[in-house]
Structures are given as structure tokens and as C-alpha cells.
C-alpha positions in Angstrom: 162.4 39.8 -155.4 163.0 43.1 -157.1 161.0 44.9 -159.8 163.8 44.5 -162.3 163.7 40.8 -162.5 162.1 38.2 -164.8 160.3 36.6 -161.8 158.5 39.9 -161.0 157.9 41.2 -164.6 156.8 37.9 -166.2 155.3 36.1 -163.2 154.5 37.9 -160.0 153.1 41.2 -161.4 150.8 39.8 -164.1 149.4 37.2 -161.7 148.9 39.8 -159.0 147.1 42.3 -161.4 144.9 39.5 -162.7 143.8 38.3 -159.3 143.5 41.9 -157.9 141.3 43.2 -160.7 139.1 40.0 -160.9 138.3 40.5 -157.2 136.5 43.8 -157.6 135.3 43.9 -153.9 137.6 46.3 -152.0 138.1 44.1 -148.8 139.0 41.2 -151.0 141.5 43.4 -152.9 143.0 44.5 -149.6 143.6 40.9 -148.5 145.0 40.0 -151.9 147.4 42.9 -151.7 148.5 41.8 -148.2 148.9 38.2 -149.3 150.9 39.0 -152.4 153.0 41.6 -150.4 154.0 38.9 -147.9 154.8 36.5 -150.7 156.9 39.2 -152.4 158.9 39.6 -149.2 159.1 36.0 -148.4 160.5 35.2 -151.8 163.8 36.7 -150.8 163.4 36.7 -147.0 161.5 33.5 -146.0 162.6 33.7 -142.4 162.4 37.5 -141.9 158.9 37.7 -143.1 157.9 36.6 -139.6 159.9 39.6 -138.2 157.7 41.8 -140.4 154.5 40.0 -139.2 155.6 40.6 -135.7 156.2 44.3 -136.4 152.7 44.6 -137.8 151.0 42.9 -134.9 153.1 44.8 -132.3 152.4 48.2 -133.8 148.7 47.3 -134.2 148.4 46.5 -130.5 150.4 49.6 -129.4 148.2 51.8 -131.7 145.0 50.3 -130.2 146.2 51.0 -126.7 147.2 54.6 -127.5 143.8 55.1 -129.2 141.7 54.1 -126.2 143.6 56.4 -123.8 143.1 60.1 -123.4 145.2 62.0 -126.1 148.7 62.9 -124.9 148.0 61.5 -121.5 150.8 59.9 -119.4 149.5 56.4 -120.4 149.5 57.3 -124.1 153.0 58.7 -123.8 154.2 55.6 -122.1 152.8 53.3 -124.8 154.3 55.6 -127.5 157.7 55.4 -125.8 157.4 51.6 -125.6 156.4 51.4 -129.2 159.3 53.5 -130.4 161.7 51.6 -128.2 160.5 48.3 -129.7 160.7 49.5 -133.3 164.2 51.0 -132.7 165.5 47.9 -130.9 164.5 45.7 -133.8 166.2 47.8 -136.4 169.1 48.5 -134.1 169.7 44.8 -133.4 169.6 43.6 -137.0 171.2 46.7 -138.7 173.6 48.1 -136.1 174.7 45.4 -133.7 177.7 44.5 -135.9 178.7 48.2 -136.3 178.4 48.8 -132.5 180.5 45.7 -131.6 183.1 46.6 -134.2 183.3 50.1 -132.8 183.6 48.9 -129.2 186.3 46.4 -130.2 188.1 49.2 -131.9 188.0 51.4 -128.7 189.4 48.4 -126.8 192.6 48.5 -128.9 191.4 46.2 -131.7 191.1 43.1 -129.5 187.8 41.3 -130.3 186.5 40.9 -126.8 182.9 41.1 -128.2 181.9 38.7 -131.0 179.8 40.0 -133.8 176.7 38.1 -134.7 176.5 36.9 -138.3 173.1 38.2 -139.2 171.8 39.0 -142.7 170.2 42.4 -142.9 166.4 42.0 -143.4 165.6 43.7 -146.8 163.6 46.8 -146.4 163.7 46.9 -142.6 164.7 50.6 -142.6 161.7 51.6 -144.7 158.9 49.6 -143.1 160.2 50.4 -139.6 160.1 54.1 -140.4 156.6 53.7 -141.8 155.5 52.0 -138.6 157.0 54.8 -136.5 155.1 57.5 -138.5 151.9 55.5 -138.0 152.3 55.1 -134.2 153.3 58.8 -133.7 150.4 60.1 -135.8 148.0 57.9 -133.8 149.4 59.5 -130.7 149.1 63.0 -132.2 145.5 62.1 -133.2 146.3 62.8 -136.8 145.0 59.4 -137.8 142.6 56.9 -136.1 144.0 53.5 -135.1 143.3 50.9 -137.7 141.3 48.2 -135.9 141.7 45.6 -138.6 145.3 44.1 -138.2 145.1 42.8 -141.8 144.6 46.3 -143.2 147.4 47.7 -141.1 149.6 44.8 -142.3 148.6 45.7 -145.9 149.8 49.3 -145.3 153.2 48.3 -143.7 153.9 45.4 -146.0 152.6 46.9 -149.3 155.0 45.5 -151.9 155.3 48.4 -154.3 157.1 50.6 -151.7 158.3 47.9 -149.3 161.9 47.4 -150.4 163.1 51.0 -151.2 160.3 53.4 -150.5 159.0 56.0 -150.8 158.2 56.1 -147.1 154.4 56.4 -147.1 152.5 57.8 -144.1 149.3 56.2 -143.1 147.5 59.5 -143.3 148.3 59.6 -147.0 146.4 56.4 -147.8 144.0 56.1 -144.9 140.9 56.8 -147.0 142.3 54.8 -150.0 142.4 51.6 -147.9 138.6 51.4 -148.0 137.5 53.8 -150.7 140.2 54.2 -153.3 139.3 54.9 -156.9 140.7 52.6 -159.5 140.4 54.0 -163.1 141.8 53.1 -166.5 143.4 56.5 -166.7 145.1 56.0 -163.4 146.3 52.6 -164.4 147.7 53.9 -167.7 149.5 56.8 -165.9 151.0 54.3 -163.4 152.1 52.0 -166.2 153.8 54.9 -168.0 155.6 55.9 -164.8 156.6 52.3 -164.2 158.2 52.2 -167.7 160.2 55.3 -166.9 161.4 53.9 -163.7 162.3 50.6 -165.2 164.3 52.3 -167.9 166.2 54.4 -165.4 167.1 51.3 -163.4 167.9 48.8 -166.1 169.2 51.0 -169.0 170.9 53.7 -167.1 171.7 52.7 -163.5 172.9 49.2 -164.5 175.1 50.6 -167.3 176.7 53.1 -164.9 177.2 50.3 -162.4 179.2 48.4 -165.0 181.9 51.1 -164.7 181.5 52.1 -161.1 181.5 48.8 -159.2 184.6 47.2 -160.6 186.6 50.3 -160.1 185.3 50.9 -156.5 186.7 47.5 -155.5 190.2 48.5 -156.4 192.9 50.5 -154.6 193.1 54.2 -155.4 196.8 54.0 -156.2 196.0 51.3 -158.8 193.6 53.4 -160.9 194.7 57.0 -160.3 192.9 60.1 -161.2 191.0 58.7 -164.2 189.8 55.6 -162.4 188.8 57.2 -159.2 187.1 60.2 -160.8 185.3 58.0 -163.3 184.1 55.6 -160.6 182.6 58.3 -158.4 181.0 60.0 -161.4 179.5 56.7 -162.6 178.3 56.0 -159.0 176.7 59.4 -158.8 174.5 58.5 -161.8 174.1 54.9 -160.7 172.6 55.7 -157.3 170.4 58.4 -158.7 168.9 56.4 -161.5 168.8 53.2 -159.4 166.9 54.8 -156.5 164.8 57.3 -158.4 163.9 54.6 -160.9 162.8 52.2 -158.2 160.8 55.0 -156.6 159.1 55.8 -159.9 158.2 52.1 -160.4 156.8 52.0 -156.8 154.7 55.1 -157.4 153.6 53.8 -160.7 152.5 50.5 -159.3 150.6 52.2 -156.5 148.8 54.4 -159.0 147.9 51.3 -161.1 146.1 49.8 -158.1 144.5 53.0 -156.8 147.1 54.4 -154.3 148.8 57.8 -154.6 152.2 57.6 -153.1 154.2 60.8 -152.5 156.8 61.9 -154.9 160.3 60.9 -153.8 162.7 62.6 -156.3 162.4 65.9 -158.1 165.5 66.3 -160.3 168.0 66.9 -157.4 170.9 67.4 -159.8 169.3 70.6 -161.0 169.6 72.1 -157.5 171.5 75.3 -156.7 172.3 74.6 -153.0 172.8 71.8 -150.6 169.4 72.6 -148.9 167.7 72.5 -152.3 169.4 69.2 -153.2 167.9 67.6 -150.1 164.5 69.0 -150.7 164.6 67.2 -154.0 166.5 63.9 -153.1 164.6 61.2 -151.2 161.9 63.6 -150.3 160.0 61.1 -148.1 163.0 60.5 -145.9 163.7 64.2 -145.6 160.2 64.9 -144.6 160.3 62.1 -142.0 163.4 63.5 -140.3 161.9 67.0 -140.4 158.5 66.1 -138.9 159.5 63.3 -136.5 162.9 64.4 -135.4 163.9 68.0 -136.3 160.6 69.7 -135.3 160.1 67.7 -132.1 163.7 68.7 -131.1 162.7 72.4 -131.5 163.6 73.0 -135.1 164.8 76.5 -135.6 162.6 78.0 -132.8 165.4 77.6 -130.3 168.7 79.4 -129.4 171.4 79.3 -132.1 173.6 76.6 -130.4 170.6 74.3 -129.9 169.4 75.0 -133.5 172.8 74.0 -134.8 172.8 70.9 -132.6 169.4 70.0 -134.0 170.7 70.1 -137.6 173.7 67.9 -136.8 171.5 65.4 -134.9 169.2 65.1 -137.9 172.1 64.7 -140.3 174.0 62.2 -138.0 170.8 60.1 -137.9 170.3 60.5 -141.7 173.8 59.2 -142.3 173.4 56.4 -139.8 170.1 55.4 -141.3 171.8 54.8 -144.7 174.3 52.3 -143.4 176.0 50.9 -140.3 179.5 52.3 -141.0 181.4 55.4 -140.1 181.6 56.6 -143.7 177.8 57.0 -143.8 178.0 59.0 -140.5 180.7 61.2 -142.0 178.6 61.6 -145.1 175.6 62.8 -143.0 177.7 65.2 -141.1 179.3 66.4 -144.3 175.9 67.5 -145.6 174.9 68.9 -142.2 177.9 71.1 -142.2 177.3 72.6 -145.7 173.6 73.1 -145.0 174.5 74.9 -141.8 177.0 77.1 -143.6 174.5 77.9 -146.3 172.0 79.0 -143.7 174.6 81.2 -142.0 175.7 82.9 -145.3 172.4 82.7 -147.2 172.3 86.5 -148.2 175.8 86.3 -149.8 175.0 82.9 -151.4 171.8 84.2 -153.0 173.7 87.0 -154.8 175.8 84.4 -156.7 174.5 83.6 -160.2 172.4 80.4 -160.1 174.7 78.7 -162.7 177.7 79.0 -160.3 175.6 77.8 -157.3 174.4 74.9 -159.4 178.0 73.9 -160.2 178.9 74.3 -156.5 176.1 71.9 -155.6 177.2 69.3 -158.1 180.7 69.4 -156.7 179.2 68.9 -153.2 177.2 66.0 -154.3 180.1 64.5 -156.2 182.4 64.4 -153.2 179.6 63.4 -151.0 179.0 60.3 -153.1 182.7 59.5 -152.6 182.0 59.1 -148.9 179.0 56.9 -149.8 180.7 54.8 -152.4 183.9 53.9 -150.7 183.0 51.3 -148.1 185.9 51.6 -145.8 186.5 55.0 -144.2 190.2 54.4 -144.2 190.1 54.4 -148.1 188.5 57.9 -148.3 191.9 59.7 -147.9 193.7 57.8 -150.7 190.7 58.2 -153.0 190.6 61.9 -152.4 194.4 62.0 -153.0 193.9 60.1 -156.3 191.2 62.5 -157.4 193.6 65.5 -157.2 196.3 63.6 -159.1 198.5 62.2 -156.4 198.8 58.8 -158.0 199.1 60.1 -161.6 196.6 60.0 -164.4 195.9 56.2 -164.3 198.0 54.9 -161.4 199.4 51.5 -162.0 196.9 50.8 -164.8 196.5 51.9 -168.5 193.6 53.8 -170.0 192.6 50.6 -171.8 192.5 48.6 -168.6 190.3 51.1 -166.8 187.7 51.1 -169.6 186.4 54.5 -168.6 186.6 55.7 -172.2 184.1 53.0 -173.3 181.4 54.6 -171.2 181.7 58.2 -172.6 178.5 57.7 -174.7 176.6 57.2 -171.4 177.5 60.6 -170.0 175.3 62.9 -172.2 172.4 60.4 -171.8 172.8 60.4 -168.1 173.1 64.2 -167.9 169.9 64.7 -170.0 168.1 62.0 -168.0 168.8 63.7 -164.7 167.7 67.2 -165.7 164.1 68.6 -165.8 163.9 69.2 -169.5 160.7 67.1 -169.9 158.5 69.0 -167.4 159.9 72.3 -168.9 158.9 71.1 -172.4 155.5 69.8 -171.3 154.6 73.2 -169.7 155.4 75.1 -172.9 153.7 72.6 -175.2 150.5 72.9 -173.1 150.7 76.7 -173.2 151.2 76.5 -177.0 148.2 74.3 -177.5 146.1 76.7 -175.4 146.9 79.5 -177.8 150.3 80.8 -176.7 153.6 80.6 -178.4 156.2 77.8 -178.2 158.2 78.8 -175.1 155.3 80.7 -173.6 155.3 80.1 -169.8 151.7 80.7 -168.9 150.0 77.4 -168.3 148.3 75.5 -165.5 149.8 72.0 -165.4 149.0 69.6 -162.6 150.9 70.2 -159.4 154.1 68.1 -159.2 153.5 66.1 -162.4 154.9 62.6 -161.9 154.8 61.6 -165.5 157.0 64.2 -167.1 155.7 64.4 -170.7 152.7 62.1 -171.0 149.9 62.7 -171.3 149.8 66.3 -172.5 146.5 67.8 -171.2 146.3 71.5 -172.0 143.4 73.3 -170.3 142.1 74.3 -173.8 143.1 73.8 -177.4 142.9 76.9 -179.5 142.5 75.2 -182.9 142.2 71.7 -184.4 145.7 71.8 -186.0 147.3 72.2 -182.6 145.1 69.5 -181.1 146.3 67.1 -183.8 149.9 67.9 -183.0 149.3 67.3 -179.3 147.7 63.9 -180.1 150.7 63.0 -182.3 153.1 63.9 -179.6 151.2 61.9 -177.0 151.2 58.9 -179.3 155.0 59.2 -179.9 155.6 59.5 -176.2 153.6 56.3 -175.5 155.6 54.5 -178.2 158.7 55.7 -176.5 157.5 54.2 -173.2 156.7 50.9 -174.9 160.2 50.9 -176.4 161.7 51.5 -173.0 159.7 48.6 -171.5 160.7 46.2 -174.3 164.4 47.2 -174.2 164.5 46.9 -170.4 162.7 43.6 -170.4 165.1 42.3 -173.0 168.1 43.4 -171.0 166.7 41.6 -167.9 165.8 38.4 -169.7 169.2 38.3 -171.2 170.7 38.2 -167.8 172.6 41.5 -168.0 174.3 43.0 -165.0 171.5 44.0 -162.5 172.7 45.1 -159.1 170.5 46.9 -156.6 172.2 49.5 -154.3 169.4 49.9 -151.8 169.4 46.4 -150.6 172.1 47.5 -148.2 169.8 50.0 -146.5 
């Protein structure tokens, strides 16, 4: 089940909210959330739900064992190692056994002396396994106390808003909220607004971009030439951003509706001016996971230069491998690791370049990076690169009419506007104006990391009634816009429009 489906929007979500809010007692709400989360997962994975239950019980037992031992003792280290091995073996078996067998067969000259198991990838296994790892490690580090109630730990690991595609939520972020979260009407409305934004990103923008990208990505580079390959990668760049950031917005909004504050996961990455900045803004929870649980334990940058460079490439090798069991994902990770390393080496010179030029350079990096991501077979990367520099002509063996790229030109300005931080910029200035400044005045005190870009405007003070009325009108218009996005998105879903979901493969 996904958020952008009729089953979820018209059945699961209304029923869950009704039962959840009728049961005002917090322990009952926790059990309801756990039950609905398991139902949500079992809807699409009736067999693998037991794998998740096993993961919950196993990590619960390991955490209890670590908790009763002396912090960082040999016994605690042993249990931590066993817990990490168990979690990694599960994800390794289901996600990477086919990749490993294929690689070994390839090293053996292509002869299939090992037979690949035909296993479906359990949905969301990459996300909930990483969450379990953060919990076990933080218990070992005494950053959090072991959760003695296995049902509450299960609620944390299986929580449906962020189960399938994140963000990766650390137990420390919601530990207090498990038993003492505040559920308010204001929080519910803010969450609903963010859910509408995310749904619109996913259904109205990502799905539309997918209509161009996915048919072209299935074809040979020589068939579609420069226009086809370039258009496919450009459309895919918008598809993956609006798909993933939209789903994250919906997850964070759902969490806020029921009293949980999940971490922000995207912060307008296409406005970045370096590879490092791009990855501070893209999939923030994954980046922070690899920083805190891999990069820093390896020594980070507090080691000699060769080891420091090795640490960066280990992190980016694992980042690529996490995204998919294929060599093109590994190459994609090393691609970003290389440019981040080069940027760190030449940071003084890079910082002297105008930001507009650095922004363009980062967009080019991201564009060609998504080529490695979008093309499934690493052997096709070369022909696609050749096509994108004109080797196979403008349209290859096709015509402009057959490629249909021209029919998506109207999506381009909408996608560009939707991926840039104009709304927080405008919000900041409107709040400053309402407090007595001029339009465009920069002094204001908005909330840190506002997750709902434009609504609701809450200036610290309003200098006169006229400006207060203008702010209320703007807030009303923004809410009408959110309602329109919800209606249009729901209509598109109900009509059975094209509705793929990229992150099922991760």
C-alpha cells in the first residue's frame, strides 16, 4: 500500500484517524498505531510482515541484553556485534544475494555455477533495518534507554508513515513522544497541509515526469538519440526528486497529524552550489545515518589524509550499494564520493567562483549522476553518455513526434519552480513586512527549518490592522490552494492515472 492510492486515501487513512482519535488514551493509541502499521505493511507484503516482526523481537531482545550489561563492556560489545550482524545478514540475504551471485558467476567467466534465488525484495527493508541499527547502537552508546515494551518498540520500527520510504527516524527523536506526545488541532492542520504538498508533488509532478522518463529509459540510446536520452534523464531528475521528497513530506505530515515530529528529509537540493551541499539537502536522514554510524566511527576527518579519503569512499560506496544491488548504484556512489573529495581538496578556489556558476556546476553533476541511477544496466551507461553528446544524432532512429518530449515542455517551468526555495523566501519577507518592515526586508524570526513553506504565516508582531488583514487573506488563499492540490491529486488517483513509485526498489 502506498499513500498515493485510493485504498489508502479513501479507506485506510480515514479509518485509522477515526479509531486513533477516538481512543484518546495514549497506550491504546500506541497499540492502534502498531496494529494499523502491520496491516499497512501486510497489505502488500503478507509474508514478509513476519520478517519485520522477527526483526522487532530480535532487536528488542538484543537491546535488553545490552541494557543490563555495563556500558561499553566486552559483553555489551559482543551483543552489539551480534545484533549488527543479524540485521545486516537479513538485509544482505534479501537485497544482495542475487547481486553477489551474479557477480561471482561473472568472475567465473559467465558460467552460472551458482543459482540465484528468486526472492521478492521486502518493501521498506532498507529503511526499517537502518532504523533498528540506529536504535541498537544508541542503546549501546547509552544515548537512549532500552524500550522494555516490545509492542512500543514495534510501533517505532513499523510505524507506517515512514515505513516504506523514510525518513529514517532515530529512536531518540521520538522516545518521549511514545508516551507523552502532544496532539493538537494546530499540529494536525499543519500536518495535513504538508501531506497535501507531498501528495501534489508525487501525483501531479512526479507521475507526470515519469510519463516521459520511464518509456524512454526502456529504449536503446541509439533509437532515441540526443533528444530522447537528454529528455529522459531530465524528466527522471524531476521524477525522483518529487517522488521521494513528496513521499517524505507526506510521511512527516502524517507524523505531525498524530503527534510525532519526524526529521526533515529534503531541503531544496536543486538550489545547492556544491556536491557537498547537495547531499546535505538530499535525503538528509540517510546522510546523517552514514555520518554518525559509519563515517565518524571510522575516524571521520580526524585521521591521516589517506585514511580520510578512504573513509569518504567507504561511505559513498555503501551509500550507492544501499540504494540498489547493482554496479551502476555502486558507480553512482563513487561518482559522488569523487566529486565531494575533489571539492574538499580545492575548496578555497571553488569558493571564489560566483555562486551562480557553482549552482550550474552542481546541477550538471546531479544530472549526470541521475543517468547512472536511471539506466539499470551498467553496460548501457556508455551508449547513453554517447547519445547525450550527439553521437547518435538528434533523435536517433526516431522522430520528434515519436519521442513526445515536446509535449512535456509545459511541465519544465512548473518543475523548476517547484524544486526551488521561493516559498520560504517569500514567507520570510511577508512576515517581515507584516511586522513593520518593507516587502523584501530580510529581518524576521521564522521558525527554524519551516516544513510548511508558506502556510501559515505567523509574524512575531503585526504593525497595523491593514497588514494583518492582508496576512489573513494570504493564509486563506494558501489553504484554498492546498485543498485544490488535494482534490486534483485525489481525482488523478481515482481516475487510475499512471502512478509508479521509484523507492519500492530500495
